[in-house]
Every structure is written in C-alpha cells, then in structure tokens.
N, CA, C and O atoms as CSV, one atom per row, in Angstrom:
chain,resi,resn,atom,element,x,y,z
A,1,MET,N,N,0.849,-1.179,0.000
A,1,MET,CA,C,0.000,0.000,0.000
A,1,MET,C,C,0.888,1.232,0.000
A,1,MET,O,O,1.820,1.320,0.800
A,2,ALA,N,N,0.620,2.171,-0.870
A,2,ALA,CA,C,1.422,3.385,-0.969
A,2,ALA,C,C,1.044,4.370,0.123
A,2,ALA,O,O,-0.115,4.446,0.530
A,3,LEU,N,N,2.025,5.119,0.591
A,3,LEU,CA,C,1.778,6.149,1.589
A,3,LEU,C,C,1.267,7.413,0.915
A,3,LEU,O,O,1.582,7.680,-0.244
A,4,LEU,N,N,0.483,8.183,1.642
A,4,LEU,CA,C,-0.007,9.460,1.119
A,4,LEU,C,C,1.133,10.461,1.094
A,4,LEU,O,O,2.020,10.391,1.945
A,5,PRO,N,N,1.140,11.398,0.141
A,5,PRO,CA,C,2.162,12.444,0.140
A,5,PRO,C,C,2.098,13.257,1.434
A,5,PRO,O,O,1.031,13.385,2.034
A,6,SER,N,N,3.219,13.799,1.859
A,6,SER,CA,C,3.267,14.605,3.076
A,6,SER,C,C,2.272,15.750,2.972
A,6,SER,O,O,2.216,16.446,1.958
A,7,GLY,N,N,1.484,15.942,4.033
A,7,GLY,CA,C,0.488,17.012,4.037
A,7,GLY,C,C,-0.853,16.581,3.501
A,7,GLY,O,O,-1.816,17.347,3.545
A,8,SER,N,N,-0.931,15.366,2.996
A,8,SER,CA,C,-2.189,14.869,2.461
A,8,SER,C,C,-2.890,14.016,3.508
A,8,SER,O,O,-2.263,13.462,4.410
A,9,ALA,N,N,-4.174,13.930,3.366
A,9,ALA,CA,C,-4.953,13.061,4.234
A,9,ALA,C,C,-6.042,12.432,3.395
A,9,ALA,O,O,-6.496,13.030,2.419
A,10,PRO,N,N,-6.466,11.239,3.758
A,10,PRO,CA,C,-7.585,10.672,3.024
A,10,PRO,C,C,-8.814,11.558,3.181
A,10,PRO,O,O,-8.872,12.391,4.086
A,11,LYS,N,N,-9.786,11.381,2.312
A,11,LYS,CA,C,-10.970,12.234,2.391
A,11,LYS,C,C,-11.627,12.153,3.753
A,11,LYS,O,O,-12.059,13.169,4.298
A,12,GLU,N,N,-11.706,10.961,4.303
A,12,GLU,CA,C,-12.288,10.808,5.636
A,12,GLU,C,C,-11.307,10.075,6.529
A,12,GLU,O,O,-10.630,9.138,6.104
A,13,VAL,N,N,-11.243,10.517,7.773
A,13,VAL,CA,C,-10.408,9.861,8.772
A,13,VAL,C,C,-11.226,9.697,10.044
A,13,VAL,O,O,-12.292,10.296,10.186
A,14,GLU,N,N,-10.733,8.897,10.950
A,14,GLU,CA,C,-11.349,8.818,12.270
A,14,GLU,C,C,-10.973,10.086,13.018
A,14,GLU,O,O,-9.799,10.318,13.305
A,15,LEU,N,N,-11.965,10.905,13.333
A,15,LEU,CA,C,-11.728,12.168,14.025
A,15,LEU,C,C,-11.723,11.994,15.531
A,15,LEU,O,O,-10.951,12.647,16.233
A,16,VAL,N,N,-12.577,11.122,16.027
A,16,VAL,CA,C,-12.690,10.884,17.464
A,16,VAL,C,C,-12.922,9.397,17.687
A,16,VAL,O,O,-13.689,8.755,16.969
A,17,VAL,N,N,-12.244,8.865,18.695
A,17,VAL,CA,C,-12.489,7.494,19.149
A,17,VAL,C,C,-12.696,7.556,20.652
A,17,VAL,O,O,-11.838,8.040,21.391
A,18,ILE,N,N,-13.853,7.057,21.097
A,18,ILE,CA,C,-14.157,7.023,22.530
A,18,ILE,C,C,-14.407,5.568,22.903
A,18,ILE,O,O,-15.285,4.910,22.345
A,19,GLU,N,N,-13.624,5.082,23.850
A,19,GLU,CA,C,-13.789,3.719,24.350
A,19,GLU,C,C,-14.379,3.785,25.747
A,19,GLU,O,O,-13.878,4.501,26.613
A,20,THR,N,N,-15.457,3.025,25.958
A,20,THR,CA,C,-16.055,2.907,27.283
A,20,THR,C,C,-16.099,1.417,27.630
A,20,THR,O,O,-15.712,0.573,26.822
A,21,THR,N,N,-16.565,1.109,28.814
A,21,THR,CA,C,-16.664,-0.293,29.208
A,21,THR,C,C,-17.776,-1.021,28.455
A,21,THR,O,O,-17.755,-2.249,28.368
A,22,THR,N,N,-18.748,-0.282,27.908
A,22,THR,CA,C,-19.885,-0.926,27.250
A,22,THR,C,C,-19.944,-0.749,25.728
A,22,THR,O,O,-20.642,-1.509,25.057
A,23,PHE,N,N,-19.234,0.227,25.173
A,23,PHE,CA,C,-19.252,0.431,23.726
A,23,PHE,C,C,-18.048,1.233,23.271
A,23,PHE,O,O,-17.362,1.873,24.069
A,24,SER,N,N,-17.805,1.183,21.953
A,24,SER,CA,C,-16.803,2.019,21.286
A,24,SER,C,C,-17.552,2.962,20.360
A,24,SER,O,O,-18.493,2.544,19.685
A,25,LEU,N,N,-17.154,4.218,20.317
A,25,LEU,CA,C,-17.784,5.202,19.441
A,25,LEU,C,C,-16.698,5.828,18.580
A,25,LEU,O,O,-15.659,6.251,19.086
A,26,VAL,N,N,-16.945,5.885,17.275
A,26,VAL,CA,C,-16.006,6.488,16.329
A,26,VAL,C,C,-16.763,7.529,15.524
A,26,VAL,O,O,-17.869,7.269,15.049
A,27,ILE,N,N,-16.172,8.707,15.369
A,27,ILE,CA,C,-16.725,9.743,14.498
A,27,ILE,C,C,-15.746,9.928,13.353
A,27,ILE,O,O,-14.576,10.242,13.572
A,28,LYS,N,N,-16.233,9.731,12.114
A,28,LYS,CA,C,-15.403,9.877,10.924
A,28,LYS,C,C,-15.831,11.101,10.130
A,28,LYS,O,O,-17.002,11.479,10.130
A,29,GLY,N,N,-14.876,11.709,9.460
A,29,GLY,CA,C,-15.161,12.851,8.608
A,29,GLY,C,C,-13.868,13.448,8.090
A,29,GLY,O,O,-12.789,12.885,8.273
A,30,ARG,N,N,-13.991,14.594,7.441
A,30,ARG,CA,C,-12.811,15.313,6.951
A,30,ARG,C,C,-12.284,16.220,8.064
A,30,ARG,O,O,-13.069,16.888,8.736
A,31,PRO,N,N,-10.969,16.251,8.265
A,31,PRO,CA,C,-10.405,17.065,9.345
A,31,PRO,C,C,-10.192,18.526,8.955
A,31,PRO,O,O,-9.467,19.248,9.639
A,32,TYR,N,N,-10.810,18.964,7.875
A,32,TYR,CA,C,-10.684,20.348,7.415
A,32,TYR,C,C,-11.981,20.720,6.726
A,32,TYR,O,O,-12.767,19.849,6.353
A,33,HIS,N,N,-12.204,22.008,6.558
A,33,HIS,CA,C,-13.436,22.478,5.932
A,33,HIS,C,C,-13.352,22.336,4.419
A,33,HIS,O,O,-12.273,22.432,3.833
A,34,GLU,N,N,-14.493,22.108,3.799
A,34,GLU,CA,C,-14.569,21.906,2.349
A,34,GLU,C,C,-13.995,23.077,1.543
A,34,GLU,O,O,-13.520,22.877,0.425
A,35,ARG,N,N,-14.032,24.279,2.089
A,35,ARG,CA,C,-13.569,25.430,1.305
A,35,ARG,C,C,-12.053,25.428,1.113
A,35,ARG,O,O,-11.535,26.139,0.252
A,36,TYR,N,N,-11.347,24.638,1.905
A,36,TYR,CA,C,-9.910,24.490,1.701
A,36,TYR,C,C,-9.688,23.355,0.718
A,36,TYR,O,O,-10.459,22.396,0.681
A,37,GLU,N,N,-8.644,23.465,-0.072
A,37,GLU,CA,C,-8.367,22.435,-1.067
A,37,GLU,C,C,-7.968,21.119,-0.416
A,37,GLU,O,O,-8.084,20.058,-1.029
A,38,GLY,N,N,-7.514,21.185,0.779
A,38,GLY,CA,C,-7.111,19.960,1.451
A,38,GLY,C,C,-6.421,20.266,2.760
A,38,GLY,O,O,-6.350,21.416,3.194
A,39,LEU,N,N,-5.923,19.233,3.368
A,39,LEU,CA,C,-5.280,19.353,4.670
A,39,LEU,C,C,-4.034,20.230,4.600
A,39,LEU,O,O,-3.763,20.981,5.537
A,40,ARG,N,N,-3.280,20.152,3.524
A,40,ARG,CA,C,-2.051,20.944,3.399
A,40,ARG,C,C,-2.356,22.438,3.510
A,40,ARG,O,O,-1.668,23.159,4.232
A,41,GLN,N,N,-3.385,22.905,2.798
A,41,GLN,CA,C,-3.752,24.317,2.842
A,41,GLN,C,C,-4.274,24.699,4.224
A,41,GLN,O,O,-3.968,25.780,4.727
A,42,TYR,N,N,-5.054,23.825,4.835
A,42,TYR,CA,C,-5.605,24.097,6.164
A,42,TYR,C,C,-4.493,24.186,7.207
A,42,TYR,O,O,-4.567,25.017,8.112
A,43,ARG,N,N,-3.476,23.351,7.097
A,43,ARG,CA,C,-2.375,23.352,8.061
A,43,ARG,C,C,-1.546,24.634,7.982
A,43,ARG,O,O,-0.928,25.026,8.972
A,44,LYS,N,N,-1.522,25.290,6.826
A,44,LYS,CA,C,-0.718,26.511,6.652
A,44,LYS,C,C,-1.339,27.727,7.333
A,44,LYS,O,O,-0.644,28.713,7.580
A,45,LEU,N,N,-2.624,27.674,7.639
A,45,LEU,CA,C,-3.298,28.821,8.237
A,45,LEU,C,C,-2.801,29.060,9.656
A,45,LEU,O,O,-2.500,28.114,10.383
A,46,ASP,N,N,-2.718,30.310,10.039
A,46,ASP,CA,C,-2.323,30.673,11.399
A,46,ASP,C,C,-3.570,30.647,12.269
A,46,ASP,O,O,-4.446,31.500,12.128
A,47,PHE,N,N,-3.653,29.681,13.161
A,47,PHE,CA,C,-4.838,29.527,13.992
A,47,PHE,C,C,-4.601,29.989,15.414
A,47,PHE,O,O,-3.581,29.687,16.034
A,48,HIS,N,N,-5.575,30.731,15.910
A,48,HIS,CA,C,-5.569,31.123,17.314
A,48,HIS,C,C,-6.724,30.449,18.036
A,48,HIS,O,O,-6.753,30.396,19.266
A,49,ASP,N,N,-7.685,29.930,17.259
A,49,ASP,CA,C,-8.823,29.232,17.858
A,49,ASP,C,C,-8.402,27.831,18.275
A,49,ASP,O,O,-7.673,27.143,17.561
A,50,VAL,N,N,-8.873,27.431,19.430
A,50,VAL,CA,C,-8.627,26.087,19.925
A,50,VAL,C,C,-9.980,25.419,20.086
A,50,VAL,O,O,-10.911,26.004,20.640
A,51,MET,N,N,-10.084,24.195,19.602
A,51,MET,CA,C,-11.322,23.454,19.708
A,51,MET,C,C,-11.531,23.021,21.161
A,51,MET,O,O,-10.599,22.571,21.829
A,52,GLN,N,N,-12.753,23.164,21.630
A,52,GLN,CA,C,-13.105,22.657,22.950
A,52,GLN,C,C,-13.808,21.325,22.755
A,52,GLN,O,O,-14.770,21.222,21.995
A,53,PHE,N,N,-13.318,20.310,23.451
A,53,PHE,CA,C,-13.875,18.970,23.309
A,53,PHE,C,C,-13.810,18.287,24.659
A,53,PHE,O,O,-12.726,18.096,25.211
A,54,ASP,N,N,-14.962,17.919,25.195
A,54,ASP,CA,C,-15.015,17.283,26.505
A,54,ASP,C,C,-15.837,16.007,26.434
A,54,ASP,O,O,-16.870,15.947,25.767
A,55,VAL,N,N,-15.359,14.994,27.131
A,55,VAL,CA,C,-16.088,13.742,27.273
A,55,VAL,C,C,-16.102,13.410,28.752
A,55,VAL,O,O,-15.055,13.362,29.397
A,56,HIS,N,N,-17.296,13.182,29.288
A,56,HIS,CA,C,-17.439,12.867,30.707
A,56,HIS,C,C,-18.289,11.613,30.841
A,56,HIS,O,O,-19.252,11.418,30.099
A,57,GLY,N,N,-17.928,10.783,31.777
A,57,GLY,CA,C,-18.719,9.580,32.041
A,57,GLY,C,C,-17.962,8.648,32.965
A,57,GLY,O,O,-16.732,8.643,32.996
A,58,LYS,N,N,-18.704,7.871,33.705
A,58,LYS,CA,C,-18.089,6.950,34.665
A,58,LYS,C,C,-17.367,5.801,33.976
A,58,LYS,O,O,-16.379,5.285,34.498
A,59,SER,N,N,-17.853,5.400,32.813
A,59,SER,CA,C,-17.280,4.224,32.161
A,59,SER,C,C,-16.329,4.559,31.013
A,59,SER,O,O,-15.951,3.661,30.260
A,60,VAL,N,N,-15.931,5.829,30.856
A,60,VAL,CA,C,-15.022,6.219,29.779
A,60,VAL,C,C,-13.617,5.707,30.101
A,60,VAL,O,O,-13.071,5.987,31.168
A,61,GLU,N,N,-13.043,4.957,29.166
A,61,GLU,CA,C,-11.711,4.407,29.348
A,61,GLU,C,C,-10.649,5.169,28.573
A,61,GLU,O,O,-9.531,5.351,29.055
A,62,LYS,N,N,-11.005,5.623,27.348
A,62,LYS,CA,C,-10.015,6.277,26.495
A,62,LYS,C,C,-10.719,7.222,25.531
A,62,LYS,O,O,-11.793,6.909,25.016
A,63,VAL,N,N,-10.107,8.382,25.290
A,63,VAL,CA,C,-10.607,9.340,24.313
A,63,VAL,C,C,-9.428,9.782,23.449
A,63,VAL,O,O,-8.424,10.276,23.963
A,64,LEU,N,N,-9.556,9.600,22.135
A,64,LEU,CA,C,-8.531,10.032,21.193
A,64,LEU,C,C,-9.163,10.997,20.192
A,64,LEU,O,O,-10.302,10.802,19.767
A,65,VAL,N,N,-8.417,12.037,19.817
A,65,VAL,CA,C,-8.897,13.060,18.885
A,65,VAL,C,C,-7.842,13.240,17.796
A,65,VAL,O,O,-6.643,13.199,18.071
A,66,TYR,N,N,-8.297,13.437,16.563
A,66,TYR,CA,C,-7.386,13.601,15.429
A,66,TYR,C,C,-6.670,14.940,15.522
A,66,TYR,O,O,-7.304,15.987,15.653
A,67,ASP,N,N,-5.359,14.897,15.453
A,67,ASP,CA,C,-4.525,16.103,15.463
A,67,ASP,C,C,-4.020,16.337,14.049
A,67,ASP,O,O,-3.325,15.486,13.494
A,68,ILE,N,N,-4.359,17.481,13.456
A,68,ILE,CA,C,-3.983,17.711,12.058
A,68,ILE,C,C,-2.484,17.912,11.882
A,68,ILE,O,O,-1.960,17.653,10.799
A,69,GLU,N,N,-1.786,18.363,12.909
A,69,GLU,CA,C,-0.337,18.525,12.795
A,69,GLU,C,C,0.353,17.167,12.750
A,69,GLU,O,O,1.264,16.961,11.948
A,70,GLN,N,N,-0.069,16.244,13.600
A,70,GLN,CA,C,0.544,14.924,13.648
A,70,GLN,C,C,-0.113,13.939,12.680
A,70,GLN,O,O,0.430,12.869,12.406
A,71,GLN,N,N,-1.290,14.314,12.163
A,71,GLN,CA,C,-2.081,13.468,11.274
A,71,GLN,C,C,-2.296,12.089,11.897
A,71,GLN,O,O,-2.115,11.050,11.262
A,72,ALA,N,N,-2.691,12.131,13.173
A,72,ALA,CA,C,-2.916,10.892,13.913
A,72,ALA,C,C,-3.883,11.152,15.058
A,72,ALA,O,O,-4.092,12.293,15.472
A,73,LEU,N,N,-4.473,10.062,15.563
A,73,LEU,CA,C,-5.295,10.154,16.764
A,73,LEU,C,C,-4.377,10.230,17.976
A,73,LEU,O,O,-3.472,9.411,18.136
A,74,VAL,N,N,-4.620,11.225,18.829
A,74,VAL,CA,C,-3.804,11.422,20.031
A,74,VAL,C,C,-4.727,11.766,21.197
A,74,VAL,O,O,-5.902,12.077,20.999
A,75,SER,N,N,-4.195,11.707,22.396
A,75,SER,CA,C,-4.962,12.163,23.557
A,75,SER,C,C,-5.249,13.639,23.393
A,75,SER,O,O,-4.389,14.390,22.933
A,76,TYR,N,N,-6.447,14.068,23.763
A,76,TYR,CA,C,-6.838,15.459,23.545
A,76,TYR,C,C,-6.082,16.399,24.471
A,76,TYR,O,O,-5.997,16.174,25.678
A,77,ASP,N,N,-5.538,17.450,23.885
A,77,ASP,CA,C,-4.895,18.519,24.638
A,77,ASP,C,C,-5.494,19.822,24.125
A,77,ASP,O,O,-6.556,20.240,24.586
A,78,LYS,N,N,-4.837,20.451,23.197
A,78,LYS,CA,C,-5.360,21.641,22.523
A,78,LYS,C,C,-5.176,21.403,21.037
A,78,LYS,O,O,-4.054,21.249,20.554
A,79,HIS,N,N,-6.280,21.375,20.324
A,79,HIS,CA,C,-6.250,21.072,18.901
A,79,HIS,C,C,-6.927,22.169,18.100
A,79,HIS,O,O,-7.786,22.894,18.602
A,80,ARG,N,N,-6.521,22.273,16.849
A,80,ARG,CA,C,-7.250,23.116,15.910
A,80,ARG,C,C,-8.621,22.497,15.686
A,80,ARG,O,O,-8.792,21.291,15.864
A,81,PRO,N,N,-9.598,23.307,15.298
A,81,PRO,CA,C,-10.935,22.759,15.020
A,81,PRO,C,C,-10.902,21.704,13.916
A,81,PRO,O,O,-10.226,21.863,12.900
A,82,ILE,N,N,-11.649,20.625,14.143
A,82,ILE,CA,C,-11.778,19.574,13.125
A,82,ILE,C,C,-13.241,19.297,12.797
A,82,ILE,O,O,-13.533,18.463,11.941
A,83,PHE,N,N,-14.157,19.982,13.462
A,83,PHE,CA,C,-15.584,19.853,13.176
A,83,PHE,C,C,-16.091,21.184,12.649
A,83,PHE,O,O,-15.790,22.238,13.208
A,84,PHE,N,N,-16.873,21.129,11.555
A,84,PHE,CA,C,-17.325,22.348,10.898
A,84,PHE,C,C,-18.811,22.260,10.566
A,84,PHE,O,O,-19.351,21.179,10.327
A,85,GLU,N,N,-19.454,23.419,10.556
A,85,GLU,CA,C,-20.862,23.496,10.165
A,85,GLU,C,C,-21.048,22.962,8.761
A,85,GLU,O,O,-20.158,23.077,7.918
A,86,ASN,N,N,-22.187,22.386,8.517
A,86,ASN,CA,C,-22.584,21.895,7.194
A,86,ASN,C,C,-21.639,20.834,6.639
A,86,ASN,O,O,-21.568,20.643,5.425
A,87,SER,N,N,-20.925,20.155,7.503
A,87,SER,CA,C,-20.078,19.047,7.066
A,87,SER,C,C,-20.778,17.735,7.399
A,87,SER,O,O,-21.674,17.690,8.242
A,88,VAL,N,N,-20.365,16.693,6.737
A,88,VAL,CA,C,-20.968,15.383,6.928
A,88,VAL,C,C,-20.049,14.544,7.806
A,88,VAL,O,O,-18.842,14.470,7.574
A,89,TYR,N,N,-20.638,13.912,8.817
A,89,TYR,CA,C,-19.879,13.053,9.722
A,89,TYR,C,C,-20.592,11.718,9.846
A,89,TYR,O,O,-21.817,11.636,9.751
A,90,GLN,N,N,-19.811,10.688,10.057
A,90,GLN,CA,C,-20.348,9.349,10.254
A,90,GLN,C,C,-20.068,8.958,11.700
A,90,GLN,O,O,-18.929,9.034,12.160
A,91,VAL,N,N,-21.110,8.540,12.414
A,91,VAL,CA,C,-20.976,8.098,13.798
A,91,VAL,C,C,-21.185,6.592,13.821
A,91,VAL,O,O,-22.221,6.089,13.385
A,92,ILE,N,N,-20.187,5.878,14.335
A,92,ILE,CA,C,-20.223,4.421,14.387
A,92,ILE,C,C,-20.138,4.002,15.844
A,92,ILE,O,O,-19.234,4.422,16.566
A,93,VAL,N,N,-21.081,3.171,16.274
A,93,VAL,CA,C,-21.101,2.689,17.654
A,93,VAL,C,C,-21.072,1.165,17.625
A,93,VAL,O,O,-21.913,0.529,16.990
A,94,HIS,N,N,-20.090,0.588,18.322
A,94,HIS,CA,C,-19.961,-0.859,18.429
A,94,HIS,C,C,-20.174,-1.255,19.886
A,94,HIS,O,O,-19.415,-0.828,20.756
A,95,PRO,N,N,-21.197,-2.066,20.165
A,95,PRO,CA,C,-21.386,-2.520,21.550
A,95,PRO,C,C,-20.303,-3.519,21.938
A,95,PRO,O,O,-19.773,-4.241,21.094
A,96,LYS,N,N,-19.984,-3.547,23.225
A,96,LYS,CA,C,-19.058,-4.536,23.751
A,96,LYS,C,C,-19.874,-5.537,24.552
A,96,LYS,O,O,-20.737,-5.151,25.340
A,97,GLY,N,N,-19.612,-6.792,24.356
A,97,GLY,CA,C,-20.380,-7.805,25.066
A,97,GLY,C,C,-21.742,-8.002,24.439
A,97,GLY,O,O,-21.943,-7.742,23.253
A,98,ASP,N,N,-22.678,-8.465,25.255
A,98,ASP,CA,C,-24.017,-8.801,24.770
A,98,ASP,C,C,-25.046,-7.703,25.034
A,98,ASP,O,O,-26.243,-7.928,24.858
A,99,GLN,N,N,-24.600,-6.525,25.451
A,99,GLN,CA,C,-25.555,-5.453,25.753
A,99,GLN,C,C,-26.183,-4.915,24.484
A,99,GLN,O,O,-25.520,-4.768,23.457
A,100,GLU,N,N,-27.472,-4.624,24.570
A,100,GLU,CA,C,-28.186,-4.002,23.462
A,100,GLU,C,C,-28.134,-2.492,23.650
A,100,GLU,O,O,-28.400,-1.981,24.738
A,101,LEU,N,N,-27.791,-1.788,22.582
A,101,LEU,CA,C,-27.755,-0.326,22.632
A,101,LEU,C,C,-29.009,0.226,21.974
A,101,LEU,O,O,-29.492,-0.322,20.984
A,102,ARG,N,N,-29.534,1.314,22.529
A,102,ARG,CA,C,-30.705,1.982,21.961
A,102,ARG,C,C,-30.374,3.441,21.720
A,102,ARG,O,O,-29.647,4.067,22.492
A,103,PHE,N,N,-30.923,3.974,20.632
A,103,PHE,CA,C,-30.691,5.366,20.274
A,103,PHE,C,C,-32.026,6.085,20.174
A,103,PHE,O,O,-33.015,5.535,19.689
A,104,TYR,N,N,-32.032,7.308,20.636
A,104,TYR,CA,C,-33.220,8.142,20.554
A,104,TYR,C,C,-32.855,9.423,19.827
A,104,TYR,O,O,-31.915,10.119,20.209
A,105,MET,N,N,-33.602,9.728,18.782
A,105,MET,CA,C,-33.349,10.947,18.012
A,105,MET,C,C,-34.392,11.989,18.356
A,105,MET,O,O,-35.589,11.702,18.355
A,106,ILE,N,N,-33.945,13.186,18.647
A,106,ILE,CA,C,-34.883,14.264,18.925
A,106,ILE,C,C,-34.892,15.307,17.814
A,106,ILE,O,O,-35.627,16.292,17.883
A,107,ILE,N,N,-34.068,15.084,16.788
A,107,ILE,CA,C,-34.025,16.001,15.655
A,107,ILE,C,C,-34.932,15.438,14.570
A,107,ILE,O,O,-34.679,14.350,14.051
A,108,LEU,N,N,-35.966,16.155,14.230
A,108,LEU,CA,C,-36.924,15.678,13.235
A,108,LEU,C,C,-36.239,15.456,11.890
A,108,LEU,O,O,-35.424,16.271,11.458
A,109,GLY,N,N,-36.570,14.366,11.243
A,109,GLY,CA,C,-36.028,14.085,9.934
A,109,GLY,C,C,-34.794,13.198,9.944
A,109,GLY,O,O,-34.397,12.691,8.895
A,110,TYR,N,N,-34.182,13.001,11.094
A,110,TYR,CA,C,-32.964,12.194,11.141
A,110,TYR,C,C,-33.211,10.764,11.575
A,110,TYR,O,O,-32.330,9.920,11.410
A,111,GLU,N,N,-34.365,10.464,12.116
A,111,GLU,CA,C,-34.606,9.129,12.629
A,111,GLU,C,C,-34.509,8.060,11.533
A,111,GLU,O,O,-34.186,6.910,11.830
A,112,ARG,N,N,-34.776,8.412,10.299
A,112,ARG,CA,C,-34.684,7.458,9.207
A,112,ARG,C,C,-33.246,7.178,8.795
A,112,ARG,O,O,-33.002,6.229,8.050
A,113,ARG,N,N,-32.305,7.959,9.248
A,113,ARG,CA,C,-30.917,7.782,8.851
A,113,ARG,C,C,-30.149,6.814,9.731
A,113,ARG,O,O,-29.021,6.444,9.405
A,114,LEU,N,N,-30.742,6.399,10.841
A,114,LEU,CA,C,-30.076,5.447,11.722
A,114,LEU,C,C,-30.096,4.065,11.094
A,114,LEU,O,O,-31.137,3.599,10.631
A,115,VAL,N,N,-28.964,3.426,11.082
A,115,VAL,CA,C,-28.843,2.084,10.544
A,115,VAL,C,C,-28.441,1.166,11.675
A,115,VAL,O,O,-27.438,1.418,12.344
A,116,GLY,N,N,-29.185,0.122,11.902
A,116,GLY,CA,C,-28.899,-0.759,13.030
A,116,GLY,C,C,-28.532,-2.139,12.626
A,116,GLY,O,O,-28.266,-2.983,13.482
C-alpha cells in the first residue's frame, strides 16, 4: 500500500475514538473544511482558535482526537478545530459484550438515517 504524500490526508479519517466499558464510538469525517483544497492548505493557516472537546462519564476508558499537525489520533490537549458546520460526519457505535444499545433521536427528519 502506498503512503499518502506529506500534508495529504484521506478524504475521511477517524476524528474521534471514545472507548467505554460498554461500547466504542467512532466519528469519521474530513479534518478540514470543504472550502480548503485539502489538509495541506488548512495546516498553513495561522490559527488562534482552539477546539473545545469534553467527554465525561463513569465508564469512559479512552478518548482520542485527530490532530492535524501529527495526522494521527492522540490524547486530547489543545487542537485546531476539526468539526465544521454543514459538514458530513459518520458516527459508528460498536457494543461490547451482549448489551443491546438503543438510540433516541430528537431532531426531526434524522430518525430514518439510523442504521442498526
């Protein structure tokens, strides 16, 4: 398998991975906004904004967030924004063990998009 050129990223990457005792959650998407030609152009921008990202819970074991400088999932510290308005994200939830997971949607029109 060939490596991507330096500064390049696949169209979609794992942006967030959250491991708990009962499930794994992965959020996939592009780590830059569509208006940029790609990750290389986004990395060149001088950023003063820092993304705020918090995960709280009794059963949380690990939280990893995509860092555009390292182009890898790392423990969250201070990162440039990787989530943008009007972007498409994929949320994947894998149960651990035999527990059944249930989802409730409160946003009208999205309930049909859940795939189980």
